[in-house]
C-alpha positions, 0 to 999 in steps of 0.5 A: 855437303855444304848445301843441296845440289839443287835449289828453286833458282836453278829450276825452270818448269814448262819453259821455252829456253830456245829451239836448240840444245845450245840455247837450252844449255846456255840458259841453264848454265846461266841459272847456275851462274846467277845462283852463285854455283858457277863463276864463268858462264862462257867457260862452263858452256864451253865445257858442257858443249865439249862433252856434247861433242863426244856423244849426244846426251839425249836419252830414251824417253824424252830425257837429256843429261848434259854434264861436265866437270869444269873449273867454273863450277864451285860446288856440285850443282844441278839445273833442271828444266821441263821444256815446252816445247821439247828440244832435240838432244840427239836421242833416237826416239825424239826430242827431250822435255826433261833436261837435267844439267849436271855440273861438277867441280873439276877438282872436286872430291869423289863424294861429289861425283857419287851424289851426281852418279846417284842422280844419274842412276835414278833417271832409269827409274820410271817412278822418278821420271814420272814424278818430275813430269808431274811436279807442279812447282819448282819446290816440288821438283826440288823435293823429288830430286832431293828425295833420291839424293838424300839417302845417297849423301848419307851413304857416301858419308857413312858407308865404306863401299859407295854404291857407285863404285860397283853395281852388283845387280845380283839377285838372291836366287835366280829363278827366270833364266836357266838355259841349260837346265842346271845352274842359272847363268851368271853375267858380269858387265863393265860400263864406262863413258868419256866423262864418267859422271852420268851415262856410266851409272845409268847404263849399270843400273839399267842393266841391273834392273833388267837382270833383276826382272829376269832373275839373272845374276849380274854384277857390274863394274862401273869405271866412272869418275867416282872410282871403280871397285874391280870385279873379284877374279872369282866373280869373273871366272864364274861368269858365263858371259861378259857385257862391255857397255862403254864409249871408251876403252875397258881398263884391264880388259885382259881379265876377261880373256876367253869369256863370251862377250857382247859389246855396245855403247853405254846408250844402248845399255840404257835404252835397250837393256833387254836386247843387250841381256838377250845377246849376252845370254845367247852368247853364253850358250853359244860355243861359237860366240865371239870371245875376249881375245886372250892377248887383249892386254891391260890397256884396253885403249881399243876395242874391236867390233864384231858381232854383238856390237852396234858400231857400224862397220864403217865407223869401226874401220875409221877408228882403226885407221885413225889408230894407225895414223896416231901411232905413225905420227911420232915417227913422222915428226921425229924423223922429219925434224931430224931430216930438217936438221940434217938439211940445216947443217949440211944443205939440201944436197946432202939428200943425194949422198947422205948414206955414203957420207954417214957410213964412209966417214967418221969423226976422226976421218971427216969428209973434205970437199965432196963432189957427186953425180947421180947420187954417188960421190965422184972425183972432182974432175968428173964431167957433170959432177956438182960440189956439195954446199958444205964439207968437214964436220958440218957435212958429216953431222948433217949426214948422220942426222939425215940418216937417223931421220931416214931410219925413223921415217922408214918405219912409217908405212909399217907402223901405219899398217901394223896399228890399223890391224891392231885397231881392228884385231887388237894385239894379234893383228900387229905382226901381220899388219907390220909385215904387210906394211913392210912389204908395201914399202919394199914393193913400192905400194907406199901409203895405199899399200899400208892402208890395204894390208892393215885392213886386210890383216886386221879383218883376217886376224879377227876372223882367226881369233874366232876359230874353235881350237882344242884347249891345249892349242889355244895358248899358242894361237895368239903368240905363234899360230895367228902371227905365223899364219896371218903374216904368211897370208898377207905376204902371199897376197902382196907378192902374188896378187896386190903388191904390183897393182898397188905399186903401179897405182902409187906410181901413177898417183905420184906422176899425176901430182908431179904433172899438175900445174896452173889452176889444177895445183891451186885447186889441190891446195884449196882442197888440202887447206879445207881438209886441214881446217875442217875438223881441226885434228880429226879424221879429215885433218889426219887424212890430209896430213897422212897423204902429205907425209906418206908421199914426201920425197926430197927429190919430188917437188910436187910432194914437197909443195903438198907438204908445205900446203898441209903444214901451213894450212894446219897452222892457220886455225890456232893462230887466227883464233889467238889473233881474234882474242887480241883484236876483239877481246869482248867477243871472248870469255876470260878462259877463251882469252887465256886459250888464245894466248896459248894458241899462238904457240900451238899454231906456230908449232903446227898443232891444229888442235889448239883451236878445238876449244873455240870450235867446241864452244861455237862450231858454226861460226868458228869452223867455216871461218877457219876453213876459209883461211885454210883454203887461202893459205893452201892456194897461195902455197901452191901459187908461190911453189913453196916447198917444205922438206920437213913434215912437222915443226911449223915456224920452227923449221923455216930453214927447211922451207923454200921460199920462206917469204912465200910460206910466211905470206901464205900463213899470214894471209890465211890467218887474217882471212880467218880472223876477220871471218870469225870476228864478223861472224861473232859480232853479227850475232852476239849471244844474249846475256843469260836471263832466268826464264820465267816459269809458266804457271802450270795448268791445273790439268797438268798438275 
């Protein structure tokens, strides 16, 4: 390395850096900037807070490790603070007095990350933590940290197999755990966190140390930023149980199919390795223990809950519903835009006769002037008949595009249900979930039916995967028996029990929405606007969007107004933040100003997530400001009776909006309200320029 990862200039001992983790992080980030290790304070703070938003970095024992990879960092760097008073970083056992802030270059090589990983692993060693608390001077603290990093640096330059690639927590001869009276139990584990710098390796070493104390054979695969060496197939085959300590999906999860499994987040493995090992050892000796599903596949982008997981059932259910929504959205976006293009070419009245036009005519037999009545093409002289706006090639192509869009939108309910079940039960849940969604559409249960059938199918299939079956039958379970029995059960439940009540509930809700008027419909617009801007693309935002798209019907004005309110309000946050970076540039960092330029296009395209970088860096001022503007936009959309025939597209589908002026005025009003609010909020309390916190003279007793 060109220079040590830490220097005395980035150390603060017994310092008061503020009362919140935001202030502590900004102060330590400022120390890195002043030391020449980073070149953009605001960008570094934004990246650090974005990582904090994924999961708290406070650890058991009064330790916090905020960390990130950032373009602002020029070389791997560490800021260390011993706080007085301690500050809450989200740990369950109380605030942290030791803060080690790790910054890695965004494009740095893996050698850098290996050094940082080594530091993270040492934080689970009590002697290392005690030495940091006893350091009398910044020089002492630097010496303690460099003492554990120097061997790692030498190893990374000379060893072909870096310690962070695979963490073999194996001991030579196991002497402690021998449940069955024969060979000692053998465990394997996988650890992974969103960033892959700190928690991944701390969890691995925490489990390995606990296993060594007990004499348990354990090998850990760390799926981190420093790379990963997969466990040998023979090692997995010989394992009696598997531990997944991850906050993200397990890569190639299918390698562990059939093994008893215990699943936790990485923090559980760090804080309570003994409990995790106890459960894994118990699972290894329990024939009824939950096992890795045979059809888990290799993606591993979702992990199911169940016994042995500390994820609350409600959070697991929420994650499954969001999985269903995320898979549904592409169908909605593609189908909705095709419907809008059909309207553009053939006019809104094509919605009444699209099927007859698309299937009854061809390119060589184009329709002439078409008259319709009650959704059917009739002759020109029929009483009460109306004439379509367009004819010929334009009408035919518009009807074809509309037909394709309808086909895509027709998958929406089934996809939502199917992938909710997938989020709960992995691949075996897909078929029963899709069947339940299809029946929901057939019976008129709609969006509510999709939620119910997806959840029922997911939990039903999860239960079925726990069945003990003969070995000769186990291979048929995920591909034949579970889909068959699950689909049959969900189908019978829908036809015999739930289908008609859910359809009646859906119909009643549609009637209620259609009958809303005056202040009640404006209140609905305000609520939808607040939801769209509350978490900027998160679960609440997606719930509002799914509510609008699932009920979108071209001949139902209430559903068209709801769709317009949701889309217009969702455009406000990125547009407002983009405008704010223009009118008050001094309030924003260069990186935020660049993000602001991109936010204009994202907002115009109805991509609410374009405001997330701003909210992650300053949530208390940005999010309420965005919600204020979203509420104004939602209310005005309802007041102006704006209707949207397209479920996506933003300003690029104005041809599918009526009236366009109301749509544009509502967006502009919300944009101005949010811009004004965020500028005033940021101007009222500017963040002070970072200054090195004076190190207190350590008391003799403390030394």
